C-alpha positions in Angstrom: -2.9 7.3 -59.3 -5.6 7.6 -60.8 -7.4 9.2 -58.0 -4.7 12.4 -57.8 -5.3 13.6 -61.6 -5.0 17.1 -61.7 -7.9 19.2 -63.1 -7.5 20.2 -66.5 -9.0 23.0 -68.4 -12.1 22.2 -70.8 -13.5 24.5 -73.0 -17.0 23.1 -74.4 -15.0 22.5 -77.8 -12.8 19.5 -76.2 -16.3 17.5 -74.8 -17.5 17.4 -78.8 -16.6 13.5 -79.1 -19.2 11.0 -79.0 -17.5 8.9 -76.4 -15.9 9.7 -72.8 -13.3 8.4 -70.5 -14.1 8.4 -67.1 -11.4 8.1 -64.2 -12.3 4.5 -63.6 -12.4 3.2 -67.2 -12.6 3.9 -71.1 -15.7 3.6 -72.9 -14.9 2.0 -76.5 -15.0 5.2 -78.7 -17.1 2.9 -81.3 -19.3 1.0 -79.4 -22.8 1.6 -78.4 -23.9 0.6 -74.8 -25.8 -2.7 -74.6 -29.5 -2.0 -74.5 -29.8 -3.8 -71.6 -26.8 -2.6 -69.5 -28.5 1.3 -70.7 -31.2 0.2 -69.4 -30.0 -1.3 -65.9 -28.0 2.3 -65.8 -30.6 4.5 -66.3 -32.6 2.9 -63.4 -29.7 3.3 -61.2 -28.4 6.3 -61.5 -31.6 8.2 -61.5 -32.2 6.6 -57.8 -29.5 7.5 -57.4 -29.4 10.9 -58.3 -33.2 10.9 -56.7 -31.4 9.4 -53.5 -29.3 12.8 -52.9 -32.1 15.0 -54.8 -34.6 14.7 -52.2 -32.6 16.3 -50.0 -33.1 19.5 -51.6 -36.8 18.5 -52.2 -36.8 17.7 -55.8 -36.0 14.9 -58.4 -35.9 13.8 -61.5 -38.0 11.6 -63.8 -36.0 11.5 -67.4 -32.1 11.3 -66.0 -31.3 12.6 -70.3 -33.8 15.5 -70.1 -34.0 16.5 -66.9 -30.4 17.3 -66.7 -30.6 19.5 -70.1 -30.8 23.0 -68.8 -28.0 22.6 -66.3 -30.1 23.5 -63.1 -30.8 20.4 -61.7 -27.1 19.1 -62.6 -25.9 21.8 -60.6 -28.0 21.1 -57.7 -27.2 17.5 -57.4 -23.6 18.5 -57.4 -23.8 20.9 -54.4 -25.7 18.5 -52.4 -23.2 15.6 -52.9 -20.3 18.4 -52.1 -21.9 20.1 -49.5 -20.2 23.2 -51.9 -22.0 25.9 -53.4 -21.3 26.2 -57.4 -21.2 29.9 -59.3 -25.1 31.2 -59.9 -26.6 29.7 -62.5 -27.7 31.6 -65.7 -31.4 32.2 -65.6 -32.3 32.3 -69.2 -33.8 29.5 -71.1 -32.2 29.8 -74.4 -29.7 26.7 -75.4 -26.6 29.1 -74.5 -27.9 29.7 -70.7 -28.2 25.8 -70.8 -24.4 25.2 -71.9 -23.0 27.7 -69.6 -24.9 25.8 -66.2 -23.5 22.5 -67.6 -20.2 23.8 -67.6 -20.2 25.1 -64.9 -21.0 22.0 -63.4 -18.3 20.2 -65.5 -15.9 23.0 -64.1 -16.9 21.8 -60.4 -15.9 18.3 -61.3 -12.8 18.9 -63.2 -11.9 20.9 -59.7 -12.0 17.9 -57.9 -9.4 16.2 -59.4 -11.4 14.5 -62.1 -10.1 14.1 -66.1 -13.2 13.9 -68.1 -12.5 13.1 -71.6 -14.7 13.2 -74.6 -17.5 14.9 -72.4 -19.2 18.2 -73.5 -21.7 20.2 -72.4 -23.3 20.4 -75.9 -24.0 16.6 -75.4 -25.7 17.1 -72.4 -27.8 20.0 -73.6 -28.7 17.8 -76.5 -29.8 15.4 -73.8 -27.4 12.8 -75.4 -27.9 9.5 -73.2 -25.0 8.2 -73.3 -22.8 11.1 -72.7 -25.3 11.7 -69.5 -24.7 8.3 -68.2 -20.8 8.5 -68.7 -21.1 12.1 -66.6 -23.4 10.6 -63.8 -21.0 7.7 -63.9 -18.2 10.2 -63.9 -19.7 11.9 -60.6 -20.7 8.4 -58.7 -17.2 7.9 -59.3 -16.3 10.5 -57.8 -18.1 11.5 -54.8 -19.4 7.7 -54.1 -16.4 5.2 -54.9 -12.9 7.0 -55.2 -12.6 7.4 -51.3 -13.4 3.7 -50.4 -9.8 2.5 -50.1 -9.1 -1.1 -48.3 -4.8 -1.6 -48.2 -4.0 1.3 -50.3 -6.0 -0.1 -53.4 -7.8 1.8 -56.1 -11.2 2.5 -55.5 -12.9 0.0 -57.5 -10.6 -3.1 -56.6 -11.1 -1.2 -52.7 -14.8 -1.4 -52.9 -14.2 -5.0 -54.3 -11.8 -6.1 -51.2 -14.2 -4.7 -48.7 -17.2 -6.9 -50.0 -14.7 -10.2 -50.4 -14.1 -9.5 -46.7 -17.4 -8.7 -45.2 -19.0 -12.2 -47.5 -16.0 -14.8 -46.9 -17.9 -16.2 -44.1 -21.0 -17.1 -46.3 -22.2 -20.5 -47.9 -22.5 -20.4 -51.7 -20.7 -16.5 -51.8 -17.7 -16.0 -53.9 -17.7 -12.4 -54.4 -14.7 -12.0 -57.8 -16.5 -9.1 -59.8 -19.3 -6.7 -59.9 -21.2 -8.3 -62.4 -22.1 -12.1 -62.4 -21.1 -12.7 -59.0 -24.4 -10.6 -57.7 -26.7 -12.5 -59.9 -28.2 -14.8 -57.0 -28.9 -11.8 -54.2 -27.1 -13.9 -51.4 -24.0 -11.5 -51.8 -26.3 -8.8 -51.1 -28.1 -10.3 -48.4 -24.8 -11.3 -46.9 -23.8 -8.0 -46.4 -26.8 -6.8 -44.7 -26.7 -9.9 -42.9 -23.4 -9.1 -41.7 -23.9 -5.7 -40.4 -27.5 -6.2 -39.6 -28.2 -10.1 -38.5 -32.3 -8.7 -37.6 -33.0 -7.7 -40.7 -32.4 -11.2 -42.8 -32.7 -14.7 -41.7 -29.7 -15.8 -44.2 -30.4 -19.7 -43.5 -33.3 -19.6 -44.6 -32.2 -18.4 -48.4 -31.8 -20.4 -51.1 -29.5 -20.0 -54.2 -31.9 -21.0 -56.5 -34.4 -18.4 -55.6 -32.1 -15.8 -57.1 -35.3 -13.2 -57.9 -36.3 -13.8 -54.5 -32.8 -12.9 -53.0 -32.5 -9.8 -55.0 -36.2 -8.3 -54.1 -35.1 -9.3 -49.9 -32.0 -7.3 -50.4 -34.2 -4.7 -52.3 -36.6 -4.1 -50.0 -34.8 -4.5 -46.6 -32.2 -1.9 -47.6 -34.7 0.3 -48.9 -37.0 0.2 -45.7 -34.7 -0.3 -42.9 -31.2 1.2 -44.3 -32.3 4.4 -46.6 -30.9 3.1 -49.5 -33.6 3.5 -52.6 -34.1 0.2 -54.9 -31.9 1.2 -58.4 -32.1 -2.4 -59.9 -34.6 -4.9 -61.5 -34.4 -8.3 -59.7 -35.8 -9.9 -63.3 -33.2 -7.5 -65.4 -30.3 -8.7 -63.4 -30.9 -12.2 -63.4 -31.9 -12.5 -67.0 -29.0 -10.3 -68.4 -26.0 -12.8 -69.2 -23.5 -9.9 -67.7 -25.2 -7.4 -65.7 -23.6 -3.9 -65.9 -20.6 -3.3 -63.6 -21.5 0.7 -63.3 -24.7 0.3 -62.2 -23.9 -2.8 -59.4 -21.2 -0.8 -58.0 -23.8 2.2 -57.6 -25.4 0.1 -55.6 -23.2 -1.8 -53.8 -21.4 1.6 -53.1 -24.5 2.7 -51.1 -23.7 -0.4 -49.0 -20.4 0.6 -48.3 -21.6 4.2 -46.8 -24.3 2.8 -45.3 -22.0 0.6 -42.9 -18.7 2.3 -42.8 -20.3 5.2 -39.7 -21.4 1.9 -38.1 -17.8 0.5 -38.0 -16.4 3.8 -37.2 -19.1 4.2 -34.4 -17.7 0.6 -33.3 -13.9 1.7 -34.1 -15.1 5.0 -31.7 -16.5 2.8 -28.8 -14.0 0.2 -28.6 -11.6 3.2 -27.6 -13.5 5.2 -25.3 -14.2 1.2 -23.9 -10.3 1.0 -23.4 -10.1 4.2 -21.9 -12.7 4.1 -19.7 -11.8 0.5 -18.8 -8.2 1.9 -17.4 -10.0 4.7 -15.5 -12.3 2.6 -13.7 -9.4 0.1 -13.1 -7.4 3.1 -11.5 -10.3 4.8 -9.4 -10.3 0.7 -8.0 -6.8 0.8 -7.3 -7.1 4.0 -5.9 -9.9 3.1 -3.9 -8.2 0.0 -2.8 -5.3 1.9 -1.8 -7.8 4.6 0.4 -9.7 1.6 2.3 -6.0 0.1 3.2 -4.6 3.5 3.9 -7.5 4.1 6.7 -7.5 0.8 7.5 -3.8 1.0 8.7 -4.4 4.6 10.2 -7.0 3.4 11.9 -5.2 0.5 13.6 -2.0 2.8 14.5 -4.4 5.4 15.8 -6.1 3.0 18.0 -3.0 1.3 19.3 -0.9 4.2 19.6 -3.2 5.4 22.9 -2.4 1.8 24.4 1.2 2.1 24.2 1.1 5.7 25.6 -0.9 4.2 28.6 1.8 4.1 31.1 -1.0 3.2 34.1 0.9 1.1 36.1 -0.5 -2.0 38.1 -0.1 -2.7 41.8 0.2 -6.3 41.2 3.7 -8.2 39.8 1.3 -10.8 38.1 -0.7 -7.8 36.5 2.2 -5.6 35.0 3.8 -9.2 33.5 0.4 -9.7 32.0 1.1 -6.5 30.1 4.7 -7.8 29.2 3.0 -10.7 27.9 0.3 -9.1 25.9 3.0 -6.3 24.6 4.8 -10.0 23.4 1.8 -11.0 21.5 1.6 -7.5 19.9 5.2 -7.9 18.4 4.9 -11.3 17.6 1.3 -11.9 16.3 -0.6 -8.2 15.8 2.1 -6.4 14.3 3.7 -8.2 11.5 0.7 -8.1 9.7 0.6 -4.7 9.4 4.3 -4.6 8.4 3.4 -6.4 5.6 -0.3 -4.2 4.7 2.3 -0.9 4.7 4.8 -2.6 2.5 1.8 -4.1 0.2 0.7 0.0 0.3 3.3 1.4 -0.6 4.0 -1.4 -3.7 0.5 -0.7 -4.2 1.1 3.1 -4.4 3.9 2.8 -6.9 2.7 0.3 -9.1 -0.7 2.8 -9.4 1.4 5.7 -10.4 3.1 3.5 -12.8 0.1 2.8 -14.6 -1.6 5.8 -14.4 1.9 7.5 -15.8 1.7 4.7 -18.9 -1.9 5.8 -19.5 -1.4 9.4 -19.8 -3.0 10.3 -16.6 -2.3 12.4 -13.7 -0.5 11.5 -10.9 -2.7 9.9 -7.8 -2.8 12.1 -4.8 -4.5 10.3 -1.8 -7.1 12.1 0.4 -5.0 14.6 2.9 -3.3 12.9 5.1 -3.2 9.7 3.8 -0.4 10.1 1.5 2.7 6.8 2.0 4.7 9.9 3.6 1.8 10.4 6.0 1.5 6.5 6.8 5.3 6.5 7.1 5.5 9.2 9.8 2.3 7.5 11.7 4.7 4.5 11.5 8.0 6.3 13.0 5.7 7.4 16.0 4.3 4.1 16.8 7.7 2.7 17.0 9.1 5.6 19.0 6.1 5.1 21.6 6.8 1.3 21.2 10.1 1.5 22.0 9.4 3.6 25.1 6.1 1.4 25.9 8.6 -1.7 26.5 11.2 0.5 28.2 8.4 1.1 30.6 7.2 -1.9 31.6 10.7 -3.0 32.2 11.3 -0.4 34.9 7.9 -1.3 36.3 8.6 -4.8 36.4 12.5 -3.9 38.3 10.3 -1.6 40.3 7.7 -4.2 41.7 10.2 -6.7 42.3 12.4 -4.2 44.2 8.8 -3.3 45.9 7.7 -7.0 46.6 11.1 -7.5 48.4 11.0 -4.4 50.1 7.6 -5.6 51.5 8.6 -9.0 53.0 11.8 -7.8 54.0 9.7 -5.0 56.3 7.3 -7.8 57.4 10.2 -9.6 58.8 11.7 -7.2 60.6 8.6 -5.9 61.8 7.3 -9.2 62.8 11.2 -9.9 65.2 10.8 -6.3 66.4 7.4 -6.8 67.6 8.1 -9.9 69.0 11.1 -8.8 70.6 8.9 -5.7 72.4 5.9 -7.9 73.1 5.2 -7.7 76.6 7.7 -5.0 77.5 5.3 -1.5 78.0 3.4 -4.2 80.3 6.8 -5.0 82.3 8.3 -1.7 82.2 4.6 -0.7 83.8 4.9 -2.6 86.6 5.8 -1.8 90.0 7.0 -4.4 91.7 9.9 -2.8 93.1 7.6 -1.1 95.8 6.9 -4.1 97.8 10.6 -6.1 97.5 13.4 -6.5 99.0 16.4 -4.5 99.1 18.3 -7.2 97.1 15.2 -7.6 94.5 15.3 -3.9 94.5 19.2 -4.2 93.5 18.1 -7.0 91.0 15.3 -5.1 89.6 17.4 -1.8 89.0 20.2 -4.3 87.3 17.7 -6.2 85.2 16.4 -2.9 84.2 19.9 -1.2 83.2 20.1 -4.7 81.3 17.2 -3.3 79.7 18.2 -0.3 78.8 21.2 -1.6 77.1 18.7 -4.3 75.3 16.8 -1.1 73.9 19.4 0.7 72.8 20.9 -2.1 70.5 17.3 -2.6 69.2 17.5 1.0 68.4 19.3 0.3 64.6 16.3 -2.2 63.6 14.0 0.7 64.4 15.8 2.8 61.7 16.2 0.3 59.4 12.1 -0.2 59.4 11.4 3.7 59.3 14.3 3.5 56.6 12.4 0.1 54.4 9.2 2.4 54.9 10.4 5.4 53.4 11.8 3.6 50.7 8.3 1.8 50.1 6.9 5.2 50.0 9.2 6.6 47.3 8.8 3.6 45.2 4.9 3.7 45.4 3.9 0.4 47.1 -0.2 -0.2 46.6 -0.2 -1.2 50.4 1.5 2.0 51.8 -1.2 3.0 54.0 -0.6 -0.2 56.0 3.1 0.1 55.7 2.9 3.5 57.1 0.4 2.3 60.1 2.0 -0.2 61.0 5.7 1.9 60.7 4.0 4.9 63.1 2.7 1.7 65.4 6.1 0.8 65.9 7.8 4.2 66.0 4.9 5.1 68.4 5.5 1.9 70.7 9.2 2.8 70.7 8.8 6.0 72.0 6.2 5.1 74.7 9.2 2.5 75.6 11.7 5.4 76.0 9.4 6.7 78.1 8.4 4.2 80.2 11.9 3.0 80.0 12.8 6.4 81.9 10.3 6.5 84.3 10.9 3.3 85.7 14.3 4.1 85.9 13.5 7.3 87.8 11.7 5.5 90.1 14.2 2.7 90.4 16.9 5.4 91.4 14.7 7.1 93.7 15.1 3.6 95.6 18.4 2.5 94.8 20.3 4.2 97.9 17.8 2.1 100.2 19.6 -1.1 98.5 23.1 -1.8 99.3 23.8 -5.2 97.7 23.5 -7.0 94.3 24.7 -9.9 93.0 27.6 -8.8 90.5 27.9 -11.8 88.6 24.4 -11.8 87.8 24.8 -8.5 86.7 27.7 -9.6 84.8 26.2 -12.3 83.3 23.3 -10.0 82.1 25.2 -7.2 80.6 27.6 -10.0 78.5 24.4 -12.1 77.9 22.2 -9.2 76.1 24.5 -7.6 73.8 25.8 -11.0 72.6 22.1 -12.3 72.2 21.2 -9.5 70.2 24.8 -10.5 68.0 23.0 -13.3 67.6 19.6 -12.2 67.1 21.2 -9.8 64.3 23.4 -12.8 62.9 20.1 -14.7 62.5 18.5 -12.3 61.0 21.4 -11.8 58.3 21.5 -15.2 57.5 17.7 -15.7 56.7 17.7 -12.3 54.8 16.4 -12.3 51.6 18.5 -10.8 48.4 17.6 -10.2 45.1 20.9 -9.7 42.6 21.5 -9.8 39.1 24.8 -10.8 38.2 27.3 -13.2 39.2 29.2 -10.6 40.4 26.8 -9.5 42.9 26.4 -12.7 44.2 29.9 -13.2 44.6 30.2 -9.9 46.6 27.3 -12.1 48.8 29.4 -14.8 49.2 32.9 -12.9 50.1 30.2 -11.1 53.2 29.3 -14.3 53.9 32.7 -15.4 54.3 33.9 -12.7 56.3 31.0 -13.4 58.6 32.1 -17.2 59.0 35.6 -15.5 60.2 34.0 -14.1 63.5 32.4 -17.1 64.4 35.4 -18.1 66.5 35.8 -15.1 68.2 32.3 -15.0 69.1 33.0 -18.9 70.2 34.8 -17.2 72.6 32.6 -14.2 73.7 30.2 -17.3 74.3 32.5 -19.6 76.5 33.4 -16.6 78.5 29.3 -15.2 79.4 28.5 -19.1 80.0 32.2 -18.8 82.1 30.2 -16.2 84.4 27.2 -18.5 85.1 29.9 -21.1 86.0 31.3 -18.7 88.3 28.0 -17.8 89.7 27.4 -22.1 90.5 30.8 -22.4 92.1 30.4 -18.9 94.5 27.0 -20.4 95.2 28.1 -24.3 95.7 31.1 -22.7 97.9 29.0 -20.5 99.9 26.2 -22.7 100.3 24.0 -20.1 98.8 20.6 -22.1 97.3 19.8 -20.5 93.7 16.5 -20.0 92.6 17.5 -20.9 89.1 16.7 -17.6 87.9 18.9 -14.6 87.0 17.2 -11.3 88.5 18.9 -9.5 85.7 18.0 -11.1 82.4 15.4 -13.3 81.3 18.1 -15.1 78.9 18.9 -18.1 80.3 22.6 -20.2 79.6 20.3 -22.6 77.9 19.0 -19.7 75.7 22.3 -18.5 74.5 23.3 -22.2 74.1 20.3 -23.0 72.0 20.5 -19.4 69.7 24.3 -20.7 69.0 23.2 -23.7 67.5 20.5 -22.0 65.4 23.4 -19.5 64.3 25.8 -22.6 63.5 22.6 -24.4 62.0 21.7 -21.5 59.4 25.1 -20.8 58.3 25.5 -23.8 56.3 21.9 -23.1 54.9 22.7 -19.8 53.7 26.1 -21.7 51.9 23.2 -23.6 50.5 21.4 -20.3 49.5 24.4 -19.0 48.3 25.1 -21.4 46.0 22.1 -21.7 44.4 21.5 -18.3 43.4 25.3 -18.7 41.7 24.1 -21.7 39.5 21.2 -19.1 38.6 23.1 -16.0 37.7 25.5 -18.7 35.8 22.6 -19.8 33.6 21.7 -16.5 33.0 25.3 -15.9 32.0 25.1 -18.4 29.2 21.6 -17.2 28.2 23.2 -13.8 27.9 25.9 -15.9 26.0 23.5 -17.9 23.7 21.5 -14.7 22.6 24.7 -13.2 22.0 25.9 -15.4 19.8 22.6 -15.5 17.3 22.7 -11.7 17.4 26.1 -11.2 16.6 25.2 -13.4 13.4 22.1 -12.5 12.3 22.9 -8.7 13.2 25.8 -8.7 10.1 23.7 -10.8 8.0 20.8 -8.4 7.8 23.3 -5.7 6.9 25.2 -7.8 4.3 21.5 -8.5 2.9 20.4 -5.0 2.8 23.8 -3.5 0.9 23.6 -6.5 -1.5 19.5 -5.5 -2.3 21.2 -1.8 -3.1 23.7 -3.4 -5.3 20.7 -5.2 -7.2 19.1 -2.1 -8.4 22.3 -0.6 -9.9 23.7 -4.1 -11.5 22.7 -5.1 -15.0 22.4 -9.0 -15.1 19.8 -10.3 -17.6 16.4 -10.0 -18.3 14.0 -8.2 -16.2 11.9 -11.3 -16.2 15.4 -13.1 -14.9 16.2 -10.4 -12.8 12.9 -10.7 -11.1 13.3 -14.8 -10.7 16.3 -14.1 -9.4 15.0 -11.6 -6.6 11.6 -14.2 -5.8 14.8 -16.2 -5.0 16.3 -14.0 -2.7 13.4 -13.1 -0.9 12.6 -16.4 -0.7 15.8 -17.1 0.9 15.2 -14.2 3.4 12.2 -15.7 4.5 13.4 -18.9 5.2 16.0 -17.4 7.5 12.4 -16.4 9.4 13.1 -20.0 11.8 16.7 -17.6 12.9 14.8 -14.9 13.9 12.3 -16.7 15.7 14.4 -18.5 17.3 16.2 -15.4 19.0 12.9 -14.2 19.9 12.4 -17.2 21.8 15.8 -17.2 23.2 14.7 -13.3 24.5 11.6 -14.6 25.6 13.6 -16.6 28.3 16.1 -14.1 29.4 12.9 -11.6 29.9 11.7 -14.3 32.0 14.7 -14.9 33.7 14.5 -11.0 34.4 17.7 -10.6 32.5 17.7 -7.1 30.9 21.6 -6.3 30.4 24.0 -8.1 28.1 27.8 -7.3 27.8 28.6 -9.9 24.9 26.6 -7.6 22.0 25.7 -4.6 20.9 22.5 -6.0 19.5 19.8 -6.3 21.1 15.9 -8.0 19.9 14.4 -4.4 18.6 18.0 -3.5 16.4 17.1 -7.3 15.1 13.6 -6.6 14.8 14.0 -3.0 12.8 16.6 -4.4 10.9 14.2 -7.7 9.7 11.3 -5.4 8.8 13.5 -2.8 6.9 14.8 -6.1 5.4 11.3 -7.3 4.4 10.5 -4.2 3.6 13.6 -3.4 1.0 13.5 -6.8 -0.7 9.2 -6.2 -1.5 10.1 -2.5 -2.8 13.3 -3.9 -4.5 11.1 -6.6 -6.7 8.2 -4.0 -7.0 10.8 -1.5 -9.1 11.7 -4.3 -11.5 7.8 -5.1 -11.7 7.2 -1.5 -12.6 10.5 -1.4 -15.2 8.3 -4.4 -16.9 5.0 -2.6 -17.1 7.2 0.5 -18.3 9.2 -1.8 -21.2 6.1 -3.5 -22.3 3.6 -0.2 -22.1 6.0 2.4 -23.3 7.3 -1.0 -26.4 11.3 -0.7 -25.4 13.0 -4.2 -26.1 15.5 -5.7 -23.3 18.2 -4.6 -25.5 17.4 -0.8 -24.8 16.5 -1.1 -21.4 19.8 -2.3 -20.4 20.8 0.4 -22.6 19.4 2.8 -20.7 20.3 0.7 -17.0 24.4 1.3 -18.3 24.1 4.7 -18.9 22.1 5.0 -15.3 24.9 3.2 -13.8 28.1 4.8 -15.4 26.8 8.1 -13.9 25.3 7.1 -10.2 28.7 8.2 -9.0 27.5 7.3 -5.5 26.0 3.7 -6.5 22.8 4.5 -4.1 20.5 3.9 -7.5 20.2 8.0 -7.7 21.8 10.5 -9.9 22.7 14.0 -8.7 21.5 17.0 -11.4 25.2 17.2 -12.4 25.6 13.3 -13.3 22.2 13.6 -15.2 23.2 16.2 -17.3 26.3 14.7 -17.9 24.5 11.3 -18.8 22.4 13.2 -21.5 25.0 14.9 -23.2 26.6 11.4 -23.3 23.4 10.6 -25.0 23.6 13.6 -27.7 21.3 15.9 -25.8 22.5 19.7 -26.4 21.4 20.9 -23.0 20.9 24.8 -22.1 20.2 25.9 -19.1 16.6 26.8 -19.4 15.6 23.0 -21.6 18.0 21.2 -18.7 15.8 22.9 -15.7 12.6 22.2 -18.0 13.4 18.2 -18.1 14.4 18.5 -14.5 11.0 19.7 -13.7 9.5 16.5 -15.3 12.1 14.0 -13.9 12.3 15.1 -10.3 8.8 16.5 -9.5 9.2 16.9 -6.0 11.9 18.9 -6.0 13.9 16.2 -4.2 17.5 16.8 -5.9 18.0 13.5 -7.5 17.0 11.4 -10.0 15.9 7.7 -9.7 16.3 5.4 -12.7 12.3 5.2 -12.7 12.4 8.5 -13.6 15.2 8.2 -16.1 13.0 5.2 -17.8 10.4 7.6 -18.4 11.8 10.5 -19.5 13.9 8.4 -21.8 10.6 6.6 -22.9 8.4 9.4 -22.6 8.5 11.1 -26.5 8.1 7.5 -28.1 5.0 6.7 -25.7 1.7 5.8 -27.6 -0.8 6.5 -25.2 -4.4 7.4 -25.7 -5.5 11.4 -25.3 -8.0 13.5 -24.4 -8.2 14.4 -27.9 -8.6 11.1 -29.0 -11.2 10.3 -26.8 -13.0 13.4 -27.6 -13.1 12.0 -31.4 -14.6 9.0 -30.8 -17.4 10.2 -28.6 -17.5 12.6 -31.8 -18.1 9.7 -34.1 -20.8 8.1 -32.0 -22.8 11.2 -31.5 -22.8 11.9 -35.4 -20.6 15.0 -35.1 -23.1 16.6 -32.6 -21.4 18.9 -29.6 -23.1 16.4 -27.6 -24.2 13.3 -27.0 -27.7 11.6 -25.7 -28.4 8.6 -23.1 -30.1 6.6 -25.8 -27.0 6.6 -28.1 -24.7 6.0 -24.9 -26.6 2.8 -24.3 -26.7 2.0 -28.0 -23.1 2.6 -28.8 -21.2 1.0 -26.0 -21.5 -1.5 -23.1 -23.9 -1.5 -20.4 -21.4 -1.4 -17.8 -19.5 1.5 -19.4 -22.7 3.4 -21.0 -23.5 4.0 -16.9 -20.2 4.7 -16.2 -20.2 7.6 -18.4 -23.9 8.4 -17.6 -23.2 8.8 -13.7 -20.3 10.9 -14.6 -21.2 13.5 -17.6 -22.4 16.8 -16.9 -25.4 18.2 -18.7 -24.6 19.9 -22.0 -25.3 23.3 -21.5 -26.1 24.6 -25.4 -28.5 26.1 -26.2 -28.6 23.1 -29.5 -28.9 20.4 -27.1 -32.0 18.8 -26.0 -33.1 18.1 -22.8 -30.9 15.5 -20.9 -28.2 16.0 -23.4 -24.7 15.4 -22.2 -21.3 16.7 -22.6 -18.8 13.9 -23.5 -16.5 16.9 -24.1 -15.8 18.0 -20.5 -15.8 14.5 -19.7 -13.2 13.4 -22.3 -10.8 16.4 -20.5 -11.6 15.2 -17.1 -10.5 11.6 -17.8 -7.3 13.0 -18.2 -7.4 15.6 -15.1 -7.1 15.8 -11.6 -8.4 12.6 -10.3 -11.3 13.5 -7.5 -10.0 10.6 -4.9 
C-alpha cells in the first residue's frame, strides 16, 4: 500500500534529476508536461495553496517564484498540517533558500511520503515542472491520501465516492478524473446531492458544458468556500483535462461534504439514543401512573372493607353482602389484571433499560412492585375479614329477628292471660257475698294462685329473651326492654294483689263453712291441664331455625316424644271431665239447681274440650312444618354436595396447572417463539376454564342465599378457589413475560437460538431444586463447567452483578444477562459525547441553533429542555453543556 510508505532520507544531491515520482503516479522522465495540462495545474495548484495560505494572512501570485525561498512553502505546510516546522533561515543567499526548502522536503518525508527526483535546488531555481510536482505531492498527502472508501487507495477511494454520490443523476457517468467532468454535470450533481437548495439540477443541459461548469465554480466559491481553481473554457477545449487538477478540485468537495456526512451520522446516533430515552421515560411515566391509580384504588377500597358498622335491618346487611359480591365479581378482577400488567411492564422496562445500557428504573417512593404487592396483601386480608364479619352479622340479625318474634309471641300470650287480672284481684266482692260465695271466692283465688305460679316460667322466659336481645345489640332493644319491664312490673303487682286478696279472704274464711269440693277439685285439675294445653299450643306454634338435617331431626324427635305423651294427657282430660260429670250427677241426685258457672274457675268443660281439639289440630300442622324444613335442609345438603363436587375438581386442577407452569420455565422445548405460542395456547386454555369458576361462583351464591356457611364435603372454600385462580392467571402472565424478555434479550444481544438453548441447558442442569433459580454454590459449579477460572474475589464480583438485591439466588434472566453482557453491542455515554462533539464542530459546548439545525425538531427540543447551561468562559451566552447531558442519559433516572 503506497499510503504506508516509510519516509526516506533525502540529501539535496538525490533530487537533482529533472523528473520526479509521486506516491500516486510517476511522471515519464523523458516527456514534458502538456502545455494545456501545465496551465490547468498552475491555476489549480495556485488556488489550492492560496485557499490555505490566506488563513495565515498571505498568498502567492506565481507558483514557481513565490516558493523559491522556501518561506511560504514552510508556512503552507504548517497551515495544512497544524504542526510547527523548524525555524527557517533568515538569510537571502542561495544556500539559505536551499536549506529552507530542504526543511520543507524533510517534513514531507516525515509524513510517510517517498519523494523521487525532486530536489531543493530545482525549487530554488524556479523549475516549474519540479515545483508543480512537489505541490502535487503535498496535495496527495494532505488532501487525498486519507480518502478511503471500502479500503481502496486514495485515488480509487475518491473516484468511488464520486460515483456513489452521482449515481442517481441522469447524464452523469463518472469513470475517471478527466473527460468524465468536461460537461460540468458531475460537479453540479455533487453539489445538488449534498445541497439541493443551491442548484436546480433539472434545468441543466448536457449541451451547455461551460454554463454548467461556471455554475458549479460560482456556487462552490460563494456557498462552499471552495475557490475557483479551473477555467471552464480550458476544460471544455482540452481533449483530456489534467487529471491532477481535477482530482485536486474534486477533493475539496469531498472535504467540504465529508464533515456534513459525519455530522449526519452523529445526529442519527444521537436521535437513536434520545428515542430510547424518550421511550423509556414514557414507560416509566406509564408505570408511575398505573401504580398511582392502583394504589389509590386500594387506598380508597380498604376503608370501605374496614368499615364494620353493622346495619340494624336484615335487608340492609344483605345489601352490603350483595355489594361485596359485586366488588368480587365486577370491580376487583380488572384490578387483578392491572396489578399483573404492572409487574409485566416493570419487568419489560427493566429489560429494555438493561439492554440499552441504562441504569435500572427506581419508581417513586412507595410505588415499588413490592409496595404494591404489600398493599394488595393488606387489601386481601381486610377483604377476608370483611366477608367473615358480614356473614357473622347476618347470622346475628337472623337470630335477633327470630328472638324478637318469639318475644312478641310470648308477650302477647302473657298479656292476653293477665288482661283484667289486676281488676279482678282488686275487687271486694267478698264483702257482700254469702258464705257459699265466700267459700267459692276462696277456692277460686287458690285456683288463680295455682295458675299464677304456672305462668311464672313464661315470665322468666320473656325476661331471658329480652336479656339475650340486649346482649346481641338488637336495634329496637328500648321497646323490648320497656315491654319486658312493663310485664315484670305487672307481674310483681299481680303478686302483691294476689297476696292481699288471699289475706282478705283468709280473714273472712272462718265465716264460711261450706264449699263445693267438686267444683274446687275440677278447678284445681282443670287449671294445670289448661296451662299444659296452653304450653303445648305455644310449643306447637313455636318458631324455629336450623342449619342442618341433624338439627331438624332433633326437633322431629322432640315432637315425636311430645306426641307420645298425648294418651296420658287424654286420660287427665277424661279424669277432669269426669269431675264435671260427677257434679252434674250429684246435682241431679240431690236436686241441686246449678247456675252453670263454676265458682272456682272461669274454665268450662267446653273450654277444655275446645283447647284439646285445638291441640290435636296443631299436631299435624307441626308435622307438616317439620317435614318442610327437612326438605329445605335436604336441598341445602344437595347444594353443599354440588359445590363440593366442583370445588374438589377445580382446586386440584388449579394446583396441577400451577405446577405445570413451574416446569415450563425450566424445560427446553423448541425456540422461544414456539414456547411463546405454546404458552399463549396454554393461557387461552386456562381462560377457557373460567366458565367452571363462574359456575362455582353461582353455586356459592346459591349457598349463601340459602344461608349455608359450612360444608363438610370439601376443604376448598370459594375464597381458596378465587385466590388460586388469581395466582394462576398472574403466574401464566408472568411466565409469558419472562419468555418475551428472553426474546428481547436474545434479539438485542444477538444470541442465536442454539446459544440460548445451550445457556438454558446449563442453567437447568444446575437448577437442582427445579424452581427456576440457582443457589450460589450451584451457580459457581455452572460457571466452572463452562470454563471460568474463579477465585473468591472474582466470584463475589460476579454475584453482585447477577444478584444485585442480595436475594441469595440467581434467576435465569440474570444468568442470560451475565452470559451475554461482554458481547453486547450497546451505545455508551462516550459514543454520544463524540457524536455531539461532531455536531458542535469540536467545541466543548453546543448552541441552540446547532441543535435545531442538525437534529429533527422533536429531538432538538428534547435536548434543549434538558441540557444545562455551559459554564465555561469560552462559551457564548445560551451555550449548552452536552457532556453532562450525555452522562446523565446513562445515569440515575429522575423518575
